[in-house]
Backbone as CSV, one residue per row, in Angstrom:
resi,resn,N_x,N_y,N_z,CA_x,CA_y,CA_z,C_x,C_y,C_z
1,UNK,-24.532,-84.683,27.860,-23.302,-85.219,28.429,-22.275,-84.105,28.561
2,UNK,-21.486,-84.174,29.600,-20.533,-83.114,29.874,-19.290,-83.218,29.016
3,UNK,-19.000,-84.408,28.501,-17.793,-84.613,27.687,-18.191,-85.113,26.314
4,UNK,-17.610,-84.510,25.266,-17.963,-84.944,23.913,-17.257,-86.239,23.581
5,UNK,-17.872,-86.997,22.692,-17.294,-88.255,22.246,-17.353,-88.312,20.733
6,UNK,-16.490,-89.139,20.130,-16.592,-89.360,18.689,-17.859,-90.103,18.372
7,UNK,-18.518,-89.729,17.336,-19.746,-90.412,16.934,-19.396,-91.561,16.021
8,UNK,-19.840,-92.732,16.368,-19.660,-93.915,15.528,-20.994,-94.586,15.359
9,UNK,-21.145,-95.242,14.269,-22.405,-95.956,14.049,-22.442,-97.178,14.921
10,UNK,-23.552,-97.377,15.639,-23.707,-98.573,16.460,-23.996,-99.764,15.572
11,UNK,-23.636,-100.975,16.026,-23.855,-102.171,15.194,-25.318,-102.331,14.833
12,UNK,-25.575,-102.650,13.570,-26.963,-102.865,13.159,-27.495,-104.127,13.802
13,UNK,-28.778,-104.106,14.124,-29.392,-105.237,14.798,-30.068,-106.133,13.778
14,UNK,-30.011,-107.415,14.036,-30.566,-108.411,13.113,-32.080,-108.440,13.217
15,UNK,-32.754,-108.314,12.070,-34.204,-108.437,12.055,-34.592,-109.887,11.872
16,UNK,-35.671,-110.267,12.500,-36.129,-111.656,12.406,-37.531,-111.667,11.843
17,UNK,-37.776,-112.483,10.827,-39.087,-112.555,10.186,-40.062,-113.328,11.047
18,UNK,-41.355,-113.116,10.790,-42.385,-113.868,11.506,-42.320,-115.334,11.121
19,UNK,-42.473,-116.214,12.084,-42.374,-117.659,11.825,-43.502,-118.116,10.923
20,UNK,-43.179,-118.995,9.995,-44.208,-119.598,9.154,-44.900,-120.689,9.932
21,UNK,-46.053,-121.146,9.417,-46.761,-122.230,10.090,-45.885,-123.461,10.186
22,UNK,-45.119,-123.733,9.140,-44.248,-124.890,9.165,-43.185,-124.731,10.247
23,UNK,-42.592,-123.528,10.359,-41.580,-123.294,11.381,-42.136,-123.467,12.765
24,UNK,-43.362,-122.953,12.997,-43.946,-123.070,14.335,-44.258,-124.513,14.655
25,UNK,-44.808,-125.260,13.682,-45.165,-126.645,13.976,-43.924,-127.479,14.245
26,UNK,-42.846,-127.202,13.513,-41.619,-127.946,13.773,-41.059,-127.587,15.145
27,UNK,-41.109,-126.278,15.469,-40.617,-125.869,16.783,-41.370,-126.540,17.898
28,UNK,-42.682,-126.710,17.736,-43.476,-127.373,18.777,-43.118,-128.844,18.885
29,UNK,-42.881,-129.525,17.728,-42.477,-130.929,17.798,-41.127,-131.055,18.480
30,UNK,-40.231,-130.157,18.140,-38.889,-130.213,18.695,-38.894,-129.961,20.188
31,UNK,-39.767,-129.092,20.629,-39.822,-128.767,22.053,-40.343,-129.918,22.893
32,UNK,-40.997,-130.881,22.255,-41.467,-132.041,23.012,-40.305,-132.832,23.574
33,UNK,-39.112,-132.660,23.001,-37.922,-133.347,23.490,-37.131,-132.503,24.474
34,UNK,-37.637,-131.341,24.856,-36.909,-130.454,25.762,-36.914,-131.010,27.173
35,UNK,-36.288,-130.264,28.090,-36.072,-130.791,29.437,-37.353,-131.018,30.218
36,UNK,-38.396,-130.256,29.968,-39.626,-130.439,30.734,-40.822,-129.982,29.942
37,UNK,-41.984,-130.557,30.225,-43.165,-130.208,29.452,-43.588,-128.773,29.694
38,UNK,-43.394,-128.263,30.905,-43.798,-126.894,31.179,-42.941,-125.905,30.397
39,UNK,-41.649,-126.214,30.211,-40.790,-125.377,29.384,-41.305,-125.365,27.956
40,UNK,-41.606,-126.545,27.437,-42.099,-126.646,26.059,-43.395,-125.874,25.893
41,UNK,-44.288,-126.004,26.872,-45.576,-125.323,26.766,-45.397,-123.819,26.720
42,UNK,-44.482,-123.295,27.542,-44.253,-121.857,27.560,-43.653,-121.384,26.240
43,UNK,-42.685,-122.161,25.700,-42.079,-121.772,24.435,-43.100,-121.777,23.314
44,UNK,-43.875,-122.852,23.233,-44.808,-123.009,22.121,-45.914,-121.973,22.159
45,UNK,-46.219,-121.444,23.354,-47.321,-120.496,23.484,-46.928,-119.081,23.118
46,UNK,-45.636,-118.828,22.901,-45.181,-117.477,22.607,-44.997,-117.295,21.102
47,UNK,-45.821,-116.459,20.472,-45.765,-116.314,19.020,-44.467,-115.717,18.506
48,UNK,-43.743,-114.949,19.354,-42.521,-114.311,18.881,-41.316,-115.223,18.950
49,UNK,-41.457,-116.393,19.589,-40.321,-117.303,19.733,-40.120,-118.117,18.457
50,UNK,-38.880,-118.468,18.204,-38.525,-119.362,17.110,-38.929,-118.845,15.729
51,UNK,-38.719,-117.575,15.497,-39.030,-117.021,14.178,-37.959,-117.419,13.171
52,UNK,-38.352,-117.576,11.929,-37.390,-117.899,10.872,-36.510,-116.680,10.630
53,UNK,-35.175,-116.859,10.562,-34.276,-115.708,10.421,-34.299,-115.101,9.035
54,UNK,-34.010,-113.805,8.973,-33.801,-113.127,7.695,-32.304,-112.877,7.591
55,UNK,-31.630,-113.649,6.767,-30.183,-113.640,6.754,-29.615,-112.433,6.010
56,UNK,-28.424,-112.012,6.437,-27.725,-110.901,5.814,-26.699,-111.439,4.828
57,UNK,-25.981,-110.535,4.160,-25.037,-110.954,3.125,-23.707,-111.390,3.733
58,UNK,-23.729,-112.522,4.365,-22.518,-113.188,4.813,-22.624,-114.619,4.310
59,UNK,-21.628,-115.443,4.579,-21.768,-116.835,4.177,-22.928,-117.454,4.941
60,UNK,-23.581,-118.400,4.310,-24.737,-119.038,4.939,-24.333,-119.709,6.257
61,UNK,-23.151,-120.294,6.278,-22.670,-120.944,7.499,-22.564,-119.950,8.647
62,UNK,-22.021,-118.750,8.372,-21.914,-117.730,9.407,-23.280,-117.258,9.869
63,UNK,-24.205,-117.123,8.939,-25.550,-116.684,9.294,-26.242,-117.695,10.201
64,UNK,-26.137,-118.968,9.862,-26.757,-120.011,10.680,-26.118,-120.037,12.064
65,UNK,-24.801,-119.949,12.107,-24.086,-119.931,13.393,-24.541,-118.745,14.239
66,UNK,-24.579,-117.556,13.642,-24.980,-116.360,14.391,-26.412,-116.481,14.901
67,UNK,-27.279,-117.046,14.066,-28.675,-117.189,14.473,-28.807,-118.138,15.658
68,UNK,-28.093,-119.252,15.628,-28.149,-120.202,16.744,-27.510,-119.610,17.997
69,UNK,-26.429,-118.855,17.835,-25.812,-118.171,18.978,-26.793,-117.210,19.628
70,UNK,-27.482,-116.456,18.806,-28.462,-115.498,19.330,-29.544,-116.221,20.119
71,UNK,-29.999,-117.356,19.597,-31.019,-118.124,20.302,-30.524,-118.668,21.628
72,UNK,-29.272,-119.110,21.681,-28.709,-119.632,22.921,-28.508,-118.527,23.952
73,UNK,-27.964,-117.406,23.526,-27.662,-116.323,24.463,-28.919,-115.672,25.014
74,UNK,-29.967,-115.622,24.203,-31.209,-115.000,24.664,-32.183,-116.014,25.246
75,UNK,-31.755,-117.273,25.360,-32.564,-118.270,26.046,-33.707,-118.856,25.248
76,UNK,-33.632,-118.819,23.916,-34.710,-119.401,23.127,-34.645,-120.925,23.104
77,UNK,-33.524,-121.477,23.537,-33.387,-122.927,23.642,-33.280,-123.294,25.119
78,UNK,-34.005,-124.321,25.521,-34.034,-124.724,26.935,-32.869,-125.638,27.273
79,UNK,-32.399,-125.631,28.527,-31.382,-126.606,28.939,-31.880,-128.029,28.689
80,UNK,-31.069,-128.839,28.041,-31.449,-130.210,27.748,-32.234,-130.388,26.470
81,UNK,-32.567,-129.310,25.787,-33.357,-129.431,24.556,-32.551,-130.085,23.442
82,UNK,-33.177,-131.020,22.749,-32.503,-131.753,21.681,-32.746,-131.105,20.322
83,UNK,-31.682,-131.062,19.528,-31.736,-130.490,18.192,-31.133,-131.496,17.222
84,UNK,-31.644,-131.519,16.002,-31.043,-132.331,14.953,-30.669,-131.423,13.788
85,UNK,-29.631,-131.822,13.069,-29.183,-131.031,11.928,-30.306,-130.883,10.906
86,UNK,-30.948,-132.005,10.556,-32.006,-131.953,9.558,-33.203,-131.142,10.048
87,UNK,-33.533,-131.296,11.331,-34.671,-130.557,11.880,-34.454,-129.059,11.871
88,UNK,-33.257,-128.614,12.270,-32.960,-127.179,12.264,-32.898,-126.646,10.835
89,UNK,-32.323,-127.430,9.917,-32.268,-127.009,8.521,-33.676,-126.816,7.957
90,UNK,-34.570,-127.739,8.302,-35.974,-127.646,7.865,-36.630,-126.400,8.440
91,UNK,-36.368,-126.180,9.719,-37.005,-125.071,10.439,-36.619,-123.710,9.864
92,UNK,-35.305,-123.521,9.574,-34.876,-122.204,9.107,-34.787,-122.105,7.588
93,UNK,-35.038,-123.240,6.881,-35.115,-123.191,5.434,-33.775,-123.178,4.729
94,UNK,-32.804,-123.978,5.214,-31.502,-124.061,4.556,-31.179,-125.531,4.280
95,UNK,-30.048,-125.768,3.624,-29.555,-127.132,3.460,-28.932,-127.585,4.779
96,UNK,-28.609,-128.867,4.873,-28.076,-129.395,6.130,-26.615,-129.003,6.343
97,UNK,-25.846,-128.730,5.278,-24.413,-128.496,5.425,-24.078,-127.307,6.341
98,UNK,-24.652,-126.111,6.132,-24.299,-124.999,7.024,-24.739,-125.242,8.466
99,UNK,-25.832,-125.965,8.645,-26.290,-126.279,9.997,-25.317,-127.246,10.659
100,UNK,-24.867,-128.247,9.901,-23.910,-129.219,10.457,-22.616,-128.522,10.886
101,UNK,-22.139,-127.597,10.061,-20.911,-126.880,10.399,-21.116,-125.983,11.617
102,UNK,-22.281,-125.348,11.711,-22.573,-124.509,12.873,-22.645,-125.354,14.143
103,UNK,-23.243,-126.539,14.040,-23.301,-127.452,15.182,-21.892,-127.839,15.649
104,UNK,-21.016,-128.156,14.685,-19.647,-128.545,15.035,-18.947,-127.413,15.781
105,UNK,-19.116,-126.212,15.293,-18.457,-125.063,15.922,-19.000,-124.821,17.326
106,UNK,-20.310,-124.872,17.477,-20.920,-124.646,18.787,-20.585,-125.773,19.762
107,UNK,-20.440,-126.987,19.246,-20.042,-128.105,20.104,-18.615,-127.918,20.604
108,UNK,-17.727,-127.465,19.736,-16.337,-127.231,20.141,-16.235,-126.111,21.164
109,UNK,-17.216,-125.202,21.170,-17.220,-124.086,22.112,-17.965,-124.410,23.409
110,UNK,-18.512,-125.622,23.493,-19.212,-126.017,24.710,-20.643,-125.528,24.802
111,UNK,-21.152,-124.934,23.725,-22.513,-124.413,23.738,-23.541,-125.482,23.401
112,UNK,-23.114,-126.537,22.706,-23.951,-127.694,22.408,-23.143,-128.948,22.747
113,UNK,-23.838,-130.078,22.935,-23.133,-131.333,23.170,-23.813,-132.458,22.384
114,UNK,-22.994,-133.375,21.813,-23.568,-134.467,21.014,-24.134,-135.567,21.903
115,UNK,-25.158,-136.261,21.406,-25.739,-137.410,22.087,-25.417,-138.672,21.292
116,UNK,-25.480,-139.809,21.956,-25.176,-141.072,21.284,-26.197,-141.418,20.203
117,UNK,-27.362,-140.789,20.262,-28.408,-141.035,19.273,-28.130,-140.345,17.950
118,UNK,-27.130,-139.456,17.938,-26.858,-138.676,16.740,-27.437,-137.286,16.813
119,UNK,-28.312,-137.056,17.783,-28.863,-135.715,17.993,-27.852,-134.881,18.791
120,UNK,-28.166,-133.624,18.959,-27.347,-132.692,19.730,-28.272,-131.976,20.694
121,UNK,-27.765,-131.610,21.860,-28.628,-130.914,22.800,-27.924,-129.734,23.453
122,UNK,-28.731,-128.870,24.040,-28.218,-127.781,24.863,-27.720,-128.417,26.164
123,UNK,-26.491,-128.144,26.584,-25.953,-128.808,27.771,-26.766,-128.535,29.032
124,UNK,-26.764,-129.519,29.922,-27.336,-129.373,31.261,-26.153,-129.289,32.217
125,UNK,-25.978,-128.164,32.873,-24.779,-127.889,33.655,-24.942,-128.278,35.119
126,UNK,-23.876,-128.763,35.701,-23.854,-129.082,37.118,-23.761,-127.804,37.937
127,UNK,-24.147,-127.901,39.201,-24.180,-126.739,40.090,-22.816,-126.047,40.158
128,UNK,-21.753,-126.835,40.319,-20.423,-126.259,40.431,-20.007,-125.500,39.192
129,UNK,-20.387,-126.011,38.031,-20.031,-125.330,36.788,-20.789,-124.017,36.649
130,UNK,-22.040,-123.995,37.078,-22.799,-122.751,37.051,-22.125,-121.688,37.920
131,UNK,-21.650,-122.102,39.090,-20.944,-121.169,39.971,-19.676,-120.633,39.302
132,UNK,-18.915,-121.527,38.676,-17.688,-121.105,37.991,-17.996,-120.088,36.895
133,UNK,-19.032,-120.372,36.118,-19.384,-119.476,35.027,-19.768,-118.091,35.539
134,UNK,-20.494,-118.058,36.648,-20.883,-116.759,37.198,-19.690,-115.983,37.731
135,UNK,-18.750,-116.669,38.367,-17.563,-115.981,38.867,-16.764,-115.376,37.716
136,UNK,-16.653,-116.129,36.623,-15.954,-115.613,35.457,-16.694,-114.419,34.853
137,UNK,-18.014,-114.526,34.799,-18.793,-113.414,34.262,-18.607,-112.157,35.100
138,UNK,-18.596,-112.294,36.403,-18.405,-111.145,37.290,-17.107,-110.413,36.946
139,UNK,-16.037,-111.169,36.812,-14.734,-110.559,36.557,-14.651,-109.934,35.165
140,UNK,-15.031,-110.713,34.155,-14.822,-110.270,32.782,-15.821,-109.199,32.347
141,UNK,-17.067,-109.364,32.708,-18.067,-108.364,32.309,-17.908,-107.088,33.119
142,UNK,-17.441,-107.224,34.355,-17.129,-106.029,35.143,-15.993,-105.245,34.513
143,UNK,-14.959,-105.979,34.057,-13.834,-105.331,33.381,-14.295,-104.636,32.105
144,UNK,-15.169,-105.284,31.350,-15.671,-104.678,30.111,-16.443,-103.391,30.403
145,UNK,-17.242,-103.392,31.461,-17.997,-102.184,31.817,-17.049,-101.052,32.217
146,UNK,-15.995,-101.388,32.950,-15.015,-100.375,33.355,-14.356,-99.743,32.129
147,UNK,-13.956,-100.585,31.178,-13.321,-100.072,29.968,-14.291,-99.257,29.116
148,UNK,-15.526,-99.747,29.035,-16.519,-99.070,28.186,-16.790,-97.648,28.659
149,UNK,-16.650,-97.410,29.952,-16.963,-96.085,30.496,-16.116,-94.984,29.860
150,UNK,-14.908,-95.301,29.448,-14.035,-94.280,28.858,-13.955,-94.373,27.335
151,UNK,-14.658,-95.362,26.757,-14.528,-95.574,25.316,-15.845,-95.521,24.554
152,UNK,-16.949,-95.499,25.244,-18.254,-95.543,24.586,-18.502,-94.263,23.794
153,UNK,-19.069,-94.392,22.610,-19.375,-93.236,21.765,-20.805,-92.761,22.018
154,UNK,-21.130,-91.609,21.492,-22.490,-91.085,21.613,-23.506,-92.035,20.991
155,UNK,-23.197,-92.526,19.792,-24.123,-93.437,19.118,-24.344,-94.703,19.938
156,UNK,-23.264,-95.229,20.504,-23.378,-96.439,21.320,-24.188,-96.177,22.587
157,UNK,-23.979,-95.017,23.173,-24.738,-94.685,24.388,-26.229,-94.558,24.074
158,UNK,-26.546,-93.966,22.944,-27.952,-93.845,22.544,-28.562,-95.221,22.294
159,UNK,-27.804,-96.109,21.645,-28.288,-97.473,21.405,-28.496,-98.209,22.716
160,UNK,-27.623,-97.969,23.680,-27.740,-98.584,24.996,-29.021,-98.134,25.694
161,UNK,-29.288,-96.832,25.651,-30.512,-96.313,26.267,-31.762,-96.865,25.596
162,UNK,-31.722,-96.986,24.269,-32.870,-97.539,23.543,-33.100,-98.999,23.908
163,UNK,-32.005,-99.754,24.058,-32.128,-101.167,24.444,-32.740,-101.290,25.831
164,UNK,-32.350,-100.398,26.740,-32.908,-100.444,28.096,-34.402,-100.124,28.092
165,UNK,-34.798,-99.190,27.263,-36.230,-98.882,27.144,-37.000,-100.097,26.642
166,UNK,-36.425,-100.820,25.706,-37.064,-102.028,25.188,-37.175,-103.106,26.274
167,UNK,-36.145,-103.209,27.111,-36.185,-104.161,28.223,-37.351,-103.842,29.145
168,UNK,-37.474,-102.583,29.528,-38.521,-102.173,30.470,-39.918,-102.376,29.882
169,UNK,-40.077,-102.035,28.612,-41.380,-102.201,27.964,-41.767,-103.676,27.885
170,UNK,-40.820,-104.522,27.500,-41.101,-105.950,27.377,-41.417,-106.564,28.737
171,UNK,-40.674,-106.150,29.769,-40.919,-106.672,31.117,-42.303,-106.268,31.596
172,UNK,-42.694,-105.017,31.341,-44.012,-104.543,31.755,-45.125,-105.289,31.027
173,UNK,-44.862,-105.675,29.775,-45.864,-106.392,28.982,-45.850,-107.891,29.240
174,UNK,-44.858,-108.364,29.999,-44.755,-109.802,30.261,-44.281,-110.601,29.067
175,UNK,-43.593,-109.942,28.121,-43.084,-110.612,26.920,-41.664,-111.096,27.206
176,UNK,-41.521,-112.349,27.620,-40.231,-112.883,28.049,-39.239,-112.935,26.900
177,UNK,-39.698,-113.335,25.720,-38.805,-113.432,24.575,-38.215,-112.073,24.228
178,UNK,-39.064,-111.063,24.127,-38.591,-109.720,23.796,-37.704,-109.163,24.904
179,UNK,-38.057,-109.447,26.146,-37.259,-108.959,27.278,-35.849,-109.540,27.255
180,UNK,-35.745,-110.850,27.027,-34.429,-111.487,27.044,-33.565,-110.990,25.891
181,UNK,-34.158,-110.794,24.721,-33.395,-110.298,23.577,-32.930,-108.859,23.812
182,UNK,-33.805,-108.027,24.369,-33.433,-106.642,24.628,-32.366,-106.557,25.719
183,UNK,-32.457,-107.432,26.715,-31.458,-107.443,27.781,-30.093,-107.870,27.235
184,UNK,-30.094,-108.854,26.350,-28.839,-109.253,25.701,-28.257,-108.085,24.910
185,UNK,-29.115,-107.389,24.169,-28.672,-106.248,23.374,-28.082,-105.153,24.268
186,UNK,-28.734,-104.896,25.404,-28.252,-103.892,26.356,-26.829,-104.226,26.826
187,UNK,-26.646,-105.452,27.264,-25.330,-105.838,27.797,-24.247,-105.811,26.732
188,UNK,-24.564,-106.294,25.538,-23.521,-106.362,24.525,-23.219,-105.001,23.899
189,UNK,-24.112,-104.034,24.048,-23.757,-102.651,23.694,-22.586,-102.189,24.556
190,UNK,-22.620,-102.558,25.821,-21.546,-102.195,26.754,-20.265,-102.947,26.418
191,UNK,-20.385,-104.260,26.193,-19.189,-105.074,25.990,-18.480,-104.721,24.686
192,UNK,-19.235,-104.372,23.651,-18.590,-103.946,22.404,-17.879,-102.600,22.579
193,UNK,-18.451,-101.756,23.421,-17.856,-100.437,23.654,-16.532,-100.531,24.397
194,UNK,-16.220,-101.700,24.978,-14.937,-101.884,25.664,-13.777,-101.944,24.683
195,UNK,-14.064,-102.141,23.385,-13.058,-102.161,22.331,-12.002,-103.254,22.534
196,UNK,-12.460,-104.459,22.851,-11.546,-105.593,22.989,-12.195,-106.816,22.359
197,UNK,-11.698,-107.232,21.209,-12.266,-108.392,20.523,-12.110,-109.662,21.357
198,UNK,-10.978,-109.805,22.026,-10.740,-111.003,22.833,-11.670,-111.062,24.031
199,UNK,-11.847,-109.940,24.704,-12.754,-109.885,25.852,-14.180,-110.176,25.405
200,UNK,-14.579,-109.612,24.284,-15.921,-109.837,23.760,-16.132,-111.307,23.410
201,UNK,-15.115,-111.936,22.829,-15.224,-113.340,22.447,-15.443,-114.238,23.668
202,UNK,-14.703,-113.992,24.745,-14.835,-114.828,25.940,-16.181,-114.591,26.622
203,UNK,-16.623,-113.345,26.679,-17.924,-113.047,27.286,-19.041,-113.715,26.502
204,UNK,-18.950,-113.668,25.183,-19.961,-114.327,24.351,-19.989,-115.822,24.635
205,UNK,-18.824,-116.425,24.799,-18.739,-117.854,25.098,-19.459,-118.176,26.414
206,UNK,-19.313,-117.329,27.412,-19.984,-117.540,28.702,-21.503,-117.391,28.557
207,UNK,-21.927,-116.418,27.775,-23.367,-116.206,27.569,-23.999,-117.371,26.808
208,UNK,-23.266,-117.974,25.900,-23.790,-119.124,25.165,-24.171,-120.254,26.116
209,UNK,-23.427,-120.378,27.201,-23.696,-121.441,28.164,-24.735,-121.041,29.211
210,UNK,-24.758,-119.766,29.578,-25.649,-119.324,30.654,-27.033,-118.912,30.172
211,UNK,-27.141,-118.448,28.924,-28.405,-117.922,28.421,-29.604,-118.826,28.632
212,UNK,-29.512,-120.116,28.283,-30.675,-120.999,28.457,-31.158,-121.089,29.906
213,UNK,-30.268,-120.969,30.870,-30.659,-121.109,32.267,-31.382,-119.877,32.797
214,UNK,-30.903,-118.708,32.438,-31.522,-117.488,32.957,-32.955,-117.336,32.459
215,UNK,-33.169,-117.615,31.179,-34.516,-117.471,30.643,-35.392,-118.638,31.085
216,UNK,-34.791,-119.792,31.366,-35.561,-120.904,31.920,-36.242,-120.480,33.217
217,UNK,-35.545,-119.714,34.049,-36.138,-119.235,35.299,-37.376,-118.382,35.029
218,UNK,-37.260,-117.499,34.056,-38.392,-116.626,33.730,-39.563,-117.421,33.163
219,UNK,-39.271,-118.336,32.256,-40.340,-119.095,31.610,-41.043,-120.023,32.595
220,UNK,-40.308,-120.489,33.591,-40.902,-121.365,34.603,-41.612,-120.585,35.700
221,UNK,-41.522,-119.268,35.654,-42.130,-118.448,36.703,-41.384,-118.555,38.017
222,UNK,-40.086,-118.902,37.950,-39.297,-119.086,39.163,-38.552,-117.822,39.585
223,UNK,-38.677,-116.767,38.812,-38.025,-115.508,39.170,-38.980,-114.736,40.079
224,UNK,-38.590,-114.496,41.336,-39.510,-113.831,42.269,-40.033,-112.515,41.720
225,UNK,-41.326,-112.305,41.887,-41.966,-111.105,41.331,-41.349,-109.824,41.859
226,UNK,-41.047,-109.797,43.168,-40.505,-108.556,43.727,-39.131,-108.237,43.140
227,UNK,-38.322,-109.267,42.848,-37.029,-109.037,42.227,-37.216,-108.507,40.812
228,UNK,-38.142,-109.123,40.091,-38.315,-108.755,38.690,-38.865,-107.349,38.551
229,UNK,-39.798,-106.979,39.408,-40.433,-105.678,39.281,-39.586,-104.539,39.837
230,UNK,-38.894,-104.782,40.962,-38.219,-103.686,41.644,-36.702,-103.656,41.460
231,UNK,-36.086,-104.828,41.455,-34.633,-104.876,41.495,-33.965,-105.163,40.159
232,UNK,-34.627,-105.931,39.318,-33.945,-106.498,38.159,-33.268,-105.456,37.279
233,UNK,-33.906,-104.305,37.083,-33.367,-103.322,36.150,-32.900,-102.051,36.841
234,UNK,-32.868,-102.064,38.174,-32.382,-100.901,38.914,-30.929,-100.614,38.549
235,UNK,-30.146,-101.676,38.378,-28.735,-101.493,38.096,-28.484,-101.077,36.654
236,UNK,-29.442,-101.297,35.774,-29.314,-100.769,34.415,-29.251,-99.244,34.463
237,UNK,-30.077,-98.657,35.291,-30.073,-97.202,35.439,-28.735,-96.720,35.983
238,UNK,-28.206,-97.440,36.977,-26.898,-97.081,37.538,-25.803,-97.189,36.471
239,UNK,-25.885,-98.240,35.643,-24.914,-98.412,34.565,-24.962,-97.260,33.571
240,UNK,-26.169,-96.886,33.175,-26.324,-95.783,32.227,-25.734,-94.491,32.789
241,UNK,-25.982,-94.236,34.058,-25.473,-93.017,34.676,-23.952,-93.035,34.772
242,UNK,-23.399,-94.201,35.161,-21.947,-94.315,35.283,-21.260,-94.151,33.932
243,UNK,-21.828,-94.737,32.889,-21.245,-94.616,31.557,-21.344,-93.183,31.037
244,UNK,-22.448,-92.536,31.351,-22.607,-91.140,30.935,-21.549,-90.246,31.586
245,UNK,-21.180,-90.581,32.818,-20.198,-89.792,33.567,-18.761,-90.294,33.355
246,UNK,-18.588,-91.326,32.537,-17.268,-91.920,32.294,-16.635,-92.438,33.583
247,UNK,-17.450,-92.937,34.473,-16.981,-93.425,35.774,-16.810,-94.945,35.694
248,UNK,-15.594,-95.391,35.406,-15.337,-96.809,35.204,-15.573,-97.652,36.440
249,UNK,-15.135,-97.174,37.604,-15.301,-97.944,38.837,-16.776,-98.148,39.165
250,UNK,-17.553,-97.100,38.988,-18.982,-97.204,39.284,-19.688,-98.095,38.266
251,UNK,-19.269,-98.022,37.011,-19.867,-98.873,35.981,-19.601,-100.345,36.293
252,UNK,-18.385,-100.660,36.717,-18.049,-102.034,37.060,-18.872,-102.510,38.252
253,UNK,-19.023,-101.650,39.263,-19.817,-102.014,40.446,-21.267,-102.289,40.082
254,UNK,-21.842,-101.434,39.233,-23.243,-101.605,38.833,-23.439,-102.881,38.023
255,UNK,-22.489,-103.172,37.134,-22.584,-104.380,36.323,-22.504,-105.624,37.189
256,UNK,-21.598,-105.627,38.139,-21.464,-106.768,39.046,-22.725,-106.942,39.895
257,UNK,-23.305,-105.833,40.335,-24.533,-105.909,41.132,-25.678,-106.487,40.313
258,UNK,-25.738,-106.101,39.047,-26.769,-106.626,38.151,-26.628,-108.142,38.006
259,UNK,-25.397,-108.616,37.827,-25.157,-110.049,37.696,-25.427,-110.788,39.007
260,UNK,-25.109,-110.153,40.120,-25.310,-110.795,41.420,-26.786,-111.084,41.668
261,UNK,-27.655,-110.167,41.246,-29.090,-110.359,41.428,-29.560,-111.652,40.768
262,UNK,-29.180,-111.846,39.507,-29.599,-113.060,38.800,-28.880,-114.289,39.330
263,UNK,-27.613,-114.130,39.732,-26.847,-115.268,40.239,-27.461,-115.831,41.516
264,UNK,-27.864,-114.953,42.417,-28.456,-115.397,43.685,-29.728,-116.199,43.443
265,UNK,-30.556,-115.720,42.516,-31.818,-116.403,42.237,-31.553,-117.739,41.549
266,UNK,-30.627,-117.746,40.580,-30.336,-118.983,39.862,-29.785,-120.047,40.807
267,UNK,-28.888,-119.672,41.697,-28.310,-120.645,42.613,-29.352,-121.196,43.591
268,UNK,-30.311,-120.349,43.971,-31.396,-120.816,44.841,-32.243,-121.876,44.142
269,UNK,-32.402,-121.718,42.830,-33.261,-122.605,42.061,-32.490,-123.762,41.408
270,UNK,-31.171,-123.769,41.569,-30.332,-124.709,40.816,-30.695,-126.163,41.072
271,UNK,-31.175,-126.481,42.262,-31.520,-127.868,42.564,-32.687,-128.359,41.716
272,UNK,-33.490,-127.435,41.194,-34.662,-127.832,40.420,-34.471,-127.608,38.918
273,UNK,-33.243,-127.295,38.501,-32.977,-127.122,37.086,-33.135,-128.437,36.341
274,UNK,-33.387,-128.387,35.042,-33.535,-129.626,34.264,-32.314,-130.514,34.405
275,UNK,-32.531,-131.810,34.570,-31.432,-132.763,34.682,-31.281,-133.532,33.378
276,UNK,-30.091,-134.060,33.110,-29.876,-134.780,31.850,-30.758,-136.002,31.725
277,UNK,-31.317,-136.212,30.545,-32.072,-137.442,30.283,-31.071,-138.519,29.852
278,UNK,-31.485,-139.761,29.938,-30.619,-140.857,29.515,-30.345,-140.744,28.012
279,UNK,-29.121,-140.959,27.619,-28.770,-140.894,26.211,-28.975,-142.263,25.580
280,UNK,-30.132,-142.476,25.014,-30.473,-143.789,24.437,-30.047,-143.831,22.970
């Protein structure tokens, strides 16, 4: 790099343990209530999905909340999928109290919605709301990329490059779960480098709502092959180059182009997205 930066430690990444037989069997039962059988089949067939978390030294409530947020943002939960407090507590091996509190918080943030049956589900969004969310993402994530270009540290840039390598490897291997997690990591390396807690909070809120839909496209095989192979990560390279050169305008343009690619495909497929089931 032509300009030196202060070295800071990049945020440590959460490790996830291999799912136990009990966790996998519960995940498969739970997926039977998801929006479609093909979604459930794809989730259940992936051994890396729905692993039991290895919690860090924070309050249990925060750990459960963070784990569920990670699952929503990386698309491990399908649109319309039903969750219960007791079922999730059983799955991750905790008491019901921290799960109940995490559900309340996620419901207040619009990431989950309650059903009349007492269960909770991942929201199913209307076409207009999806459009609104994408417009907001364009503005806010573009702004974060612009800011990050002048504030990113060497350590953060290295973590960003490593995340992009993981994205490419997972995509080449056809590992959707690993690809979505690495892509989330790539983007949030940029957003954290913007050095704005408020901006990061709002972007995270948008990802909580959009994550299930983007990965639903991949799991359903609805993402065109030519887009996935040739276009999907072209703008990641542009982003890396712009950030390396501290070019905020170019970083914002590349980030917006990256979002536009997925937005166009999602809107084309929006008519076939999972629809709400009757709340019995």
